C-alpha positions, 0 to 999 in steps of 0.5 A: 381419824386415819389419814388417807394419804398416809394409809395410801403410802403405807399400802404401796408395796415395796415392789411398786416403790422400787419400780417408781424409783427405777422409772425416775432413773430411766427418764433422764437416760431417755431424755439424754439419748433423745437430745443426742439423736437431735444433735446428730440430726441437726449436725447432719443438716448443718454439715451438708448445707453449710460445710464444716467451716461454716457450721458452729456447735452453737448453731447446732445446739440452737437447731437441736434445742439443747445447750452447747455444753451437751454437745461437748459432753456427747461428742468432745469437740466439733470434730468429734461431732462431725465424725459421729454425724458422718457415721449416723448419716452414712450407716443408712447407705445400703450396699450398692453392689449386690451380686444377684446372679443377673447379667452385668448389664442388668446389675449395673442398671440396678446399681444406678437405680438403688443409688438414685432411690437412696439419694432421693431419700437422703440428699444430704449424704451426696451433699456432704460428699460434694463438699468434702470431696472438693479439697484434700482433708482428714475428713475426706480421708475419713469418708473414703477409708470408712465408706467410699473406697470399697463401693467405688472399687466394686463399681469400677471393677464391675464396669471393667469386667463388663468391658472384657465381656463385651457388654460395655463399650471399650471407649469408656473409662470406668472410673470416669463412668463412676463419676458420671453416675455419681454426679448425674444421679445425685444433682437433681436431688442436691439442688431441690430448691433450684429444681422446684423454682425453675422447673416446678419439679418436686424432688420429694415426690415418688413419681419424680424419682421413678421418672428420673430412674427411667431417664437414667436407664435410657441414657445409659442403655443408649450410651454405655452399653455396646449395641448388639450386632 
């Protein structure tokens, strides 16, 4: 009497057996990649809310649902994890200054609008900047060199050119205007709990973001640009 299980095994083609072996090899790689992404996501959240000093790799491991040795396997150290988390967080930033042929006035307003839309979707990025920007450190130098120096310079240069063209009022210092927009444009979304509990503002709602864009445009149009004679 034949054995059905044995017959089935015999009928399995070599190509199917190879495919099964490959599938078993791929699954651990997928799981490892998934674990790495969960670690990065948990690290971005932790570093933005607690800062570097207040975050431990043990806390991140628990939040990501992985073992602490896996963090060291992927990133080597807490500092290595921080750098990888920053690269993941800041890689999502679109180019803020995009020459599109518009006049300087509309270009400046478009930059502000793009910035607000980005911060509304990714408040953790400006929270990280605020924390690391409070004191000199190698981490701040890392962010400046890799992600912040160039867009900051482009915005300040644009404002100076607009002043020379008589579009932006000459009394305004461009580098201060940069930080006005950085602070005012992000603060609402940085303190989402405060906004909701004190004023009932839902910062995650799209209409809140659009209303805030209108507010910022109105304030800048009345205070940043020279009035037409």
